[in-house]
C-alpha positions as CSV (number, residue, x, y, z in Angstrom):
1,M,133.2,143.1,166.6
2,R,132.5,145.9,169.0
3,G,129.0,146.8,170.1
4,K,125.8,144.8,169.7
5,T,125.0,143.5,166.2
6,R,121.6,144.8,164.9
7,F,120.7,141.7,163.0
8,E,118.0,141.0,165.6
9,S,116.4,144.4,164.8
10,V,115.7,143.7,161.2
11,S,113.1,141.2,159.9
12,G,114.4,137.8,158.9
13,L,118.1,138.2,159.6
14,S,117.8,137.3,163.3
15,A,116.6,133.8,162.3
16,L,119.7,133.3,160.2
17,V,121.9,134.1,163.2
18,A,119.9,131.6,165.3
19,V,120.5,129.0,162.7
20,A,124.2,129.8,162.6
21,L,124.4,129.4,166.4
22,A,123.0,125.9,166.1
23,L,125.9,124.7,163.9
24,S,128.2,122.2,165.7
25,A,131.7,121.2,164.9
26,C,132.5,118.1,162.8
27,G,133.6,114.9,164.6
28,G,136.4,112.6,163.9
29,G,139.5,114.4,165.2
30,G,140.5,115.5,168.7
31,G,141.9,113.5,171.6
32,G,141.7,109.9,172.6
33,G,144.2,107.1,172.4
34,G,146.2,105.9,169.5
35,S,143.8,103.1,168.6
36,A,140.1,102.4,168.6
37,A,138.3,99.2,167.6
38,P,134.5,99.5,168.0
39,A,132.4,96.3,168.1
40,P,131.9,94.8,164.7
41,S,128.6,95.5,163.0
42,P,126.3,92.5,162.9
43,K,125.7,93.3,159.2
44,A,129.4,93.0,158.3
45,S,129.3,89.4,157.2
46,A,129.1,89.9,153.5
47,P,131.9,88.2,151.6
48,A,134.5,90.3,149.9
49,G,133.7,88.9,146.4
50,D,134.7,91.4,143.8
51,N,135.5,94.1,146.4
52,A,139.1,93.0,146.9
53,V,141.6,95.8,146.2
54,K,143.0,96.2,142.7
55,A,146.1,98.1,141.5
56,S,144.8,101.5,140.6
57,C,147.6,103.5,139.1
58,A,149.4,103.2,135.7
59,S,153.2,103.2,135.5
60,C,153.5,103.2,139.3
61,S,154.9,100.9,142.0
62,A,151.7,98.8,142.2
63,L,153.1,95.9,140.0
64,D,149.8,93.9,140.3
65,D,146.9,93.5,142.8
66,N,149.2,91.9,145.4
67,T,152.7,93.2,144.7
68,Y,154.6,96.4,145.5
69,S,157.8,97.1,143.5
70,G,159.9,97.8,146.6
71,S,160.2,101.6,146.1
72,G,158.2,104.5,144.9
73,T,154.4,105.0,145.3
74,G,151.7,102.4,144.6
75,I,147.9,102.8,144.9
76,W,145.3,100.0,145.3
77,Q,141.6,100.5,145.7
78,G,138.5,98.4,146.5
79,A,135.0,99.8,146.4
80,N,132.0,98.5,148.5
81,A,129.0,99.1,146.3
82,S,126.7,97.0,148.5
83,K,124.4,98.3,151.3
84,V,126.2,96.5,154.1
85,P,129.8,96.7,155.5
86,V,132.2,94.4,153.8
87,D,135.5,92.9,155.1
88,I,138.2,93.4,152.5
89,P,141.4,91.3,153.0
90,L,144.7,92.9,152.1
91,S,147.9,91.1,151.2
92,I,150.6,93.1,149.4
93,S,154.2,91.9,149.2
94,G,157.5,93.5,148.4
95,L,157.7,96.1,151.2
96,N,160.9,97.0,153.0
97,G,160.1,99.7,155.6
98,Q,157.5,101.7,153.7
99,T,154.4,103.5,155.1
100,V,151.0,102.1,154.3
101,T,148.1,104.7,154.4
102,L,144.6,103.4,154.4
103,V,142.0,105.9,153.3
104,L,138.2,105.3,153.5
105,T,136.2,107.7,151.3
106,N,132.5,107.7,151.6
107,E,131.2,108.4,148.1
108,S,127.5,107.8,149.0
109,D,124.9,110.5,149.8
110,A,124.5,109.5,153.4
111,E,126.7,109.1,156.5
112,V,127.7,105.5,157.3
113,P,128.9,103.7,160.5
114,L,132.6,103.4,160.8
115,P,133.2,100.2,162.9
116,G,136.2,98.1,163.3
117,L,139.0,100.4,162.0
118,V,142.1,100.3,164.1
119,L,144.4,103.3,164.5
120,R,148.1,102.7,165.3
121,S,150.0,105.5,166.9
122,T,152.9,107.0,164.9
123,T,155.4,109.7,165.7
124,E,153.7,111.9,163.2
125,Q,150.3,111.5,164.8
126,G,151.7,112.3,168.2
127,L,153.4,115.5,167.0
128,M,150.4,116.7,165.0
129,A,147.6,116.0,167.4
130,N,146.9,119.6,168.3
131,K,144.9,121.6,165.8
132,A,146.7,124.5,164.2
133,T,143.6,126.7,164.2
134,V,141.0,127.3,166.8
135,L,137.7,127.9,165.1
136,A,135.0,129.9,166.9
137,K,131.5,131.1,166.0
138,D,131.8,134.7,167.3
139,E,129.5,137.6,166.4
140,V,131.5,138.4,163.2
141,A,131.3,134.8,162.1
142,L,127.5,134.8,162.7
143,A,127.2,138.0,160.7
144,R,129.2,136.4,157.9
145,D,127.0,133.4,157.8
146,A,123.9,135.6,157.8
147,I,125.3,137.6,154.8
148,S,126.1,134.4,153.0
149,E,122.5,133.1,153.5
150,F,121.0,136.4,152.4
151,N,123.1,136.3,149.2
152,R,122.1,132.7,148.5
153,S,118.3,132.9,149.1
154,G,117.3,135.4,151.7
155,F,117.3,138.2,149.2
156,A,114.4,136.6,147.3
157,R,111.9,137.6,150.1
158,L,112.6,141.3,149.2
159,L,111.6,140.8,145.6
160,D,108.0,141.1,144.4
161,P,107.7,138.9,141.2
162,A,104.1,140.1,140.8
163,S,105.2,143.6,140.2
164,K,108.2,143.3,138.0
165,P,108.7,146.5,136.0
166,P,109.5,146.4,132.3
167,A,113.3,146.2,131.7
168,A,113.3,149.8,130.4
169,V,111.9,151.0,133.7
170,A,114.4,148.8,135.7
171,K,117.2,150.5,133.9
172,S,116.2,154.0,134.9
173,T,114.8,153.8,138.3
174,V,117.8,155.1,140.3
175,P,120.0,157.9,138.9
176,L,123.7,157.2,139.1
177,A,125.6,159.5,141.4
178,A,128.5,161.3,139.8
179,Y,131.2,161.2,142.4
180,V,134.6,162.9,142.1
181,P,137.8,162.4,144.2
182,S,137.6,163.7,147.8
183,D,133.8,163.3,147.9
184,Q,132.5,161.8,151.1
185,R,129.5,159.6,151.8
186,D,128.0,157.6,154.7
187,I,127.7,153.8,154.3
188,Y,126.4,151.0,156.5
189,L,128.5,148.0,157.4
190,Y,127.6,144.3,158.1
191,D,126.8,145.2,161.7
192,Y,124.6,148.2,160.7
193,S,127.1,150.7,162.0
194,K,127.5,153.8,159.9
195,R,130.9,154.9,158.6
196,T,132.0,157.9,156.6
197,V,134.2,157.1,153.6
198,R,136.1,159.4,151.1
199,L,136.6,158.7,147.4
200,V,140.4,158.4,147.0
201,A,140.9,156.8,143.6
202,Q,139.0,156.2,140.3
203,R,139.7,154.1,137.3
204,S,137.9,152.7,134.3
205,T,138.1,149.0,133.3
206,S,138.8,147.8,129.8
207,D,135.1,147.6,129.1
208,G,134.5,151.1,130.4
209,T,133.1,150.2,133.9
210,A,133.9,152.9,136.4
211,V,135.6,151.7,139.6
212,N,135.6,153.9,142.7
213,L,137.9,153.2,145.7
214,W,136.7,154.6,149.0
215,V,138.6,154.7,152.3
216,E,137.1,155.3,155.7
217,S,138.1,158.9,156.5
218,E,139.7,158.0,159.8
219,E,141.8,155.4,158.1
220,L,143.6,157.8,155.7
221,G,147.1,158.8,156.6
222,S,150.8,158.1,156.2
223,S,150.8,155.2,158.7
224,R,147.5,153.8,157.5
225,V,146.0,153.8,154.0
226,T,148.1,156.1,151.9
227,A,147.2,157.5,148.5
228,D,149.9,155.2,146.9
229,M,148.4,152.2,148.5
230,A,144.9,153.1,147.3
231,N,146.2,153.6,143.8
232,R,147.9,150.2,143.9
233,M,144.7,148.5,144.9
234,V,142.5,150.2,142.4
235,D,145.1,149.3,139.7
236,K,145.1,145.7,140.7
237,F,141.4,145.6,140.4
238,A,140.6,147.8,137.4
239,G,143.9,147.7,135.4
240,A,144.3,145.8,132.1
241,G,144.3,142.1,133.0
242,G,143.5,142.8,136.6
243,V,140.9,141.3,138.9
244,Y,137.9,142.8,137.1
245,D,139.1,141.5,133.7
246,M,139.9,138.0,135.1
247,L,136.5,137.7,136.6
248,V,134.6,138.9,133.5
249,R,136.5,136.7,131.1
250,T,135.9,133.7,133.3
251,G,132.3,134.0,134.4
252,G,130.8,137.0,132.7
253,P,129.6,140.4,133.9
254,L,129.4,141.4,137.6
255,W,126.1,143.2,136.9
256,G,123.9,143.9,134.0
257,D,120.4,144.0,132.5
258,H,117.6,142.3,134.4
259,D,113.9,142.5,134.9
260,V,113.7,142.2,138.6
261,G,111.9,144.9,140.5
262,G,113.7,146.5,143.5
263,L,117.3,146.0,142.4
264,L,119.7,148.6,141.1
265,P,119.6,149.5,137.4
266,G,121.1,147.0,135.1
267,G,123.3,149.2,133.0
268,N,126.4,151.5,133.7
269,Q,126.7,150.7,137.4
270,P,130.1,151.5,138.9
271,V,131.9,149.1,141.1
272,D,132.6,150.6,144.6
273,I,135.5,149.2,146.7
274,F,135.3,150.3,150.3
275,F,138.2,150.0,152.7
276,V,137.0,150.4,156.3
277,N,138.3,149.3,159.6
278,F,135.8,146.5,160.5
279,D,136.6,145.8,164.1
280,R,139.2,148.4,165.1
281,N,141.3,145.9,167.0
282,S,144.7,147.0,165.7
283,R,145.3,143.5,164.1
284,P,145.2,142.4,160.5
285,Y,142.9,139.6,159.2
286,G,140.0,137.9,160.8
287,L,137.0,139.2,158.8
288,V,138.9,140.5,155.8
289,G,136.1,141.3,153.3
290,Y,132.5,140.6,152.2
291,F,130.0,141.2,149.4
292,W,126.4,141.7,150.6
293,A,123.7,141.6,148.1
294,L,121.4,143.8,150.3
295,N,123.4,146.7,148.8
296,N,122.3,145.8,145.3
297,F,118.7,146.8,146.3
298,V,117.2,150.3,146.0
299,K,116.9,151.8,149.4
300,G,113.5,151.4,151.1
301,S,112.0,150.5,154.5
302,G,112.8,147.7,156.9
303,D,115.9,145.8,155.8
304,L,116.3,148.0,152.7
305,A,116.8,151.1,154.9
306,Y,120.4,149.8,155.3
307,S,121.2,149.4,151.6
308,N,124.1,151.5,150.4
309,E,122.6,151.3,146.8
310,S,126.0,150.2,145.5
311,L,127.6,147.4,143.6
312,G,130.3,147.2,146.3
313,L,133.1,145.1,147.8
314,Y,133.8,145.8,151.5
315,L,137.4,145.2,152.7
316,D,139.2,145.5,156.0
317,S,141.7,148.5,156.0
318,E,143.8,147.2,158.9
319,S,144.4,144.0,157.0
320,L,145.8,146.1,154.1
321,Y,148.3,148.2,156.0
322,L,149.3,146.2,159.2
323,D,151.1,143.4,157.3
324,G,153.2,145.3,154.9
325,A,153.6,143.8,151.4
326,G,151.8,140.7,152.7
327,G,148.6,142.7,153.4
328,V,148.5,144.1,149.8
329,K,148.9,140.6,148.4
330,Q,146.3,139.1,150.6
331,M,143.7,141.9,150.1
332,A,144.1,141.7,146.3
333,T,143.2,138.0,146.6
334,V,140.2,139.0,148.8
335,M,139.0,141.2,145.9
336,V,139.0,138.2,143.6
337,H,137.1,136.1,146.2
338,E,134.5,138.6,147.0
339,G,134.2,139.6,143.3
340,M,133.2,136.1,142.5
341,H,130.5,136.2,145.1
342,M,129.3,139.4,143.5
343,Q,129.3,137.8,140.1
344,N,127.6,134.6,141.3
345,F,124.8,136.7,142.8
346,Y,124.1,138.3,139.4
347,R,124.6,135.3,137.2
348,R,122.8,132.8,139.3
349,G,120.6,134.5,141.9
350,V,119.3,137.4,139.7
351,K,119.4,135.9,136.2
352,M,118.5,132.3,137.0
353,G,116.6,132.8,140.2
354,S,117.4,132.1,143.9
355,A,116.7,128.4,143.5
356,Y,119.8,128.2,141.3
357,S,122.1,129.9,143.7
358,F,125.0,127.8,145.0
359,E,124.7,126.4,148.4
360,P,127.3,127.9,150.9
361,W,129.9,125.1,150.4
362,L,129.9,125.5,146.6
363,E,129.6,129.3,146.8
364,E,132.8,129.4,148.8
365,M,134.5,126.7,146.8
366,S,133.8,128.6,143.5
367,A,135.3,131.8,145.0
368,M,138.5,130.0,146.2
369,M,138.9,128.3,142.9
370,M,138.9,131.8,141.3
371,E,141.5,132.8,143.8
372,D,143.5,129.9,142.5
373,W,143.2,130.8,138.9
374,A,144.0,134.5,139.5
375,S,146.7,134.4,142.2
376,L,149.8,134.3,140.1
377,S,148.5,137.1,137.9
378,I,148.2,139.3,141.0
379,D,151.6,138.2,142.5
380,P,153.9,135.6,140.9
381,S,155.1,134.5,144.3
382,H,151.7,133.7,145.8
383,N,149.0,131.1,145.2
384,A,146.1,131.0,147.6
385,I,145.6,127.2,147.4
386,R,149.2,126.1,147.5
387,D,150.3,128.6,150.2
388,S,147.3,128.7,152.4
389,R,144.2,126.4,151.9
390,Y,146.0,123.1,151.2
391,P,148.6,123.4,154.0
392,N,145.8,124.2,156.4
393,Y,143.9,121.1,155.1
394,L,146.9,118.9,155.7
395,R,147.6,120.2,159.2
396,D,144.1,119.9,160.5
397,A,143.2,116.3,161.5
398,D,139.5,117.1,161.3
399,S,139.7,118.0,157.7
400,Y,139.3,114.4,156.5
401,S,136.1,113.7,158.3
402,C,134.4,117.0,157.2
403,T,131.7,116.4,154.7
404,L,132.2,118.4,151.5
405,T,128.6,119.4,151.1
406,A,128.0,121.1,154.4
407,W,129.4,124.4,155.6
408,K,130.7,123.6,159.2
409,P,133.3,125.1,161.5
410,C,135.9,122.4,160.8
411,E,138.1,124.2,158.3
412,S,135.6,124.0,155.5
413,Y,137.6,126.7,153.7
414,A,140.6,124.4,153.7
415,L,138.6,121.4,152.5
416,T,136.6,123.0,149.8
417,G,139.4,125.3,148.6
418,S,141.9,122.4,148.4
419,F,139.5,120.1,146.6
420,G,138.7,122.9,144.2
421,G,142.4,123.4,143.6
422,F,142.7,119.6,142.8
423,L,139.8,119.8,140.3
424,N,141.2,123.0,138.7
425,R,144.5,121.1,137.9
426,Q,142.8,117.9,136.9
427,L,140.0,119.3,134.7
428,G,141.0,122.8,133.7
429,L,139.4,126.1,132.9
430,A,136.6,124.6,130.8
431,F,135.4,122.6,133.8
432,Y,135.5,125.7,136.0
433,K,133.5,127.8,133.5
434,A,131.0,124.9,133.2
435,L,130.6,125.0,137.0
436,L,129.9,128.7,137.1
437,T,127.5,128.9,134.2
438,S,125.6,125.5,134.5
439,A,121.9,126.0,134.1
440,G,118.8,123.8,134.9
441,I,120.2,122.1,138.0
442,K,119.3,123.4,141.4
443,D,121.2,121.0,143.7
444,S,124.8,122.1,144.2
445,A,126.2,118.6,144.4
446,G,124.4,117.9,141.1
447,I,125.9,121.1,139.6
448,L,129.5,120.1,140.6
449,D,128.9,116.5,139.4
450,S,127.7,117.7,136.0
451,A,130.7,120.1,135.6
452,I,133.1,117.2,136.4
453,K,131.3,114.9,133.9
454,S,131.5,117.6,131.2
455,Q,135.3,117.0,131.1
456,R,135.5,113.4,132.5
457,P,132.3,111.6,131.6
458,D,133.2,108.4,133.5
459,S,133.9,110.3,136.7
460,G,132.0,112.4,139.3
461,I,132.2,114.0,142.7
462,G,132.8,110.6,144.5
463,Q,135.5,109.4,142.2
464,E,137.4,112.8,142.3
465,M,137.1,113.0,146.1
466,R,138.5,109.5,146.3
467,R,141.5,110.4,144.3
468,F,142.0,113.7,146.1
469,T,141.8,112.2,149.6
470,A,144.1,109.3,148.7
471,A,146.7,111.7,147.2
472,S,146.5,114.0,150.3
473,A,146.4,111.5,153.2
474,G,148.9,109.3,151.4
475,V,151.1,112.3,150.5
476,V,151.5,111.0,146.9
477,P,154.6,112.8,145.5
478,L,154.1,115.0,142.5
479,N,157.1,113.5,140.9
480,A,155.6,110.1,141.1
481,G,153.7,111.1,137.9
482,I,150.5,109.3,138.9
483,V,148.3,111.5,136.7
484,E,144.9,111.2,138.3
485,Y,146.3,111.6,141.8
486,S,148.4,114.7,141.3
487,M,148.1,118.5,141.1
488,P,150.5,119.5,138.3
489,A,151.1,123.0,137.0
490,R,148.6,124.1,134.4
491,S,148.5,127.1,132.0
492,E,145.5,128.0,129.8
493,G,143.3,130.9,128.9
494,G,145.8,133.4,130.2
495,F,145.9,131.8,133.6
496,S,148.7,129.8,135.3
497,L,148.3,127.4,138.2
498,P,151.5,126.4,140.1
499,A,152.1,122.7,140.9
500,I,151.1,121.5,144.4
501,D,153.1,118.6,145.9
502,P,151.5,116.8,148.8
503,L,154.8,115.3,149.8
504,T,156.6,118.6,150.0
505,L,153.8,120.4,151.8
506,G,152.9,117.3,154.0
507,R,156.4,116.6,155.3
508,G,156.2,117.3,159.0
509,N,152.9,119.1,158.4
510,R,150.4,116.3,158.0
511,A,148.0,115.8,161.0
512,L,146.3,112.4,161.5
513,P,143.2,111.7,163.5
514,Q,143.8,110.2,167.0
515,A,140.3,108.6,167.4
516,V,137.9,106.9,165.1
517,P,134.5,108.6,164.7
518,A,131.3,106.6,165.1
519,K,130.2,107.6,161.6
520,L,131.8,108.6,158.3
521,E,130.0,111.6,156.8
522,K,129.0,111.6,153.1
523,L,131.7,112.8,150.8
524,A,134.2,112.6,153.6
525,S,137.2,110.5,154.3
526,F,139.2,108.9,157.1
527,P,142.9,107.9,157.1
528,A,144.9,105.4,159.1
529,V,148.6,104.8,158.9
530,R,150.8,101.7,159.2
531,S,154.4,102.7,159.5
532,N,157.7,100.8,158.7
533,V,156.1,97.8,157.1
534,A,158.4,95.1,155.8
535,G,157.7,91.9,153.8
536,T,154.1,91.3,153.2
537,Y,151.5,93.8,154.5
538,S,148.4,91.8,155.5
539,E,145.2,93.1,157.2
540,T,141.5,92.8,156.8
541,V,139.7,96.2,156.7
542,R,136.0,96.6,157.2
543,V,134.7,99.0,154.5
544,P,131.3,100.7,155.1
545,P,128.7,100.7,152.4
546,G,129.1,103.1,149.5
547,T,132.7,103.6,150.6
548,T,136.0,103.0,148.7
549,L,139.2,101.8,150.5
550,S,142.4,103.3,149.0
551,V,145.7,101.8,150.0
552,V,148.8,104.0,149.4
553,I,152.3,102.6,149.9
554,N,155.3,104.9,149.7
């Protein structure tokens, strides 16, 4: 981003940037040797008892608790439900050169020490030690974090519950501007810079909502955003069965009636899509889009002086035209993602109250899950989770040790998006709708847990995270047919999800940690691999409290 950001000049937002600066990267990956064996914990003397591993897959290669069939994939698991580390002895016979993957998944609500686990170097670990992506907290990332925090709870400080107007007044406070093609207007961006945009295309959705597509005046042209390109994008959003329709039939309206003073009227608001050149760096991607709830407010003083008074999505024009057909595909997916943020703000923040807004990790996860459901309808050749989020998860050795419920710069998009894709395929559209519309629960982990239980009452976040991490770190093949550890194709409610195969995507692409972290974060995992094992595999593994050990052999 060029120029100095003006977040520090507006009340409240500078504090959010300061908080964002204080975030640190997750531990657990990085350099170091091929093995690490910290001193055993003095509290690790509890006997294994009932914690010994059990065969944990039906119709698979785990013949019993101690025997592998000699081929295929088998899964065994042992849970430590105590409050102290437990040594679990393993003895599984029948191997003839297979790989054994150990996965520790912390299902508790607190980080736990991770002592005594030995890593053994493998060729795959050596090849994949370097991270595929360098993550940095630059000014753009800080602005994005500040916008996210404003959408979640910061907006509440601008509301005045003591002076809520009657609904009839709220519906008529601001007259709707009647724009026509070629009209121009000035808007503010995330960095408070002012840009001039021109109305290039208009459509009406199936429910009669007006959609305006605006392009920054300087970005219009034969080598930039053309009229044809603008029409294609507005059609993808507003056309029958397009982005707007998919969002509405999944989670309800993007905006509507309310009795909250200071916000835009509830009825007949158009949706504005703004394509502007965010950073003018002649490169696609980076910051590709955002929804900022500040623009849903009536213009006023202070922060509100920068409201565009528009139900709007803001998208990067360079990302649209500098990558050919790929740019059109990606930016259509971004409209889905940011559209879900827009819808979440209305459904949860406005209608339920800011206390019921999703925390950042679940907010982003819900948007990526919508990408997953919508992708094939936008482009039959592209699925956001299969083609981007999940491969990124596999190739980043830090992904495993990232906690699900904190938004940190350790490929949280890859973790939450991939886990969301797993849940979509395991639990279906009814689960996703239950997640979006759940009421009465403020804690985001509780919201997700409740949505899971609505479809699988004997499960929850911990159990599903255990299955996801075992399937991923253990590269459980889709064709193994191990139902609760797979991501099969799924079609329902007019949506289609393609199958995701950990083996196909993980072959040559799976990164493994090179050092053992001191602690295993809550709802995080850690893998270790034993290669080319023949005969009987025997080892004693120290399992932290609240943690499940999964053993995958294939």
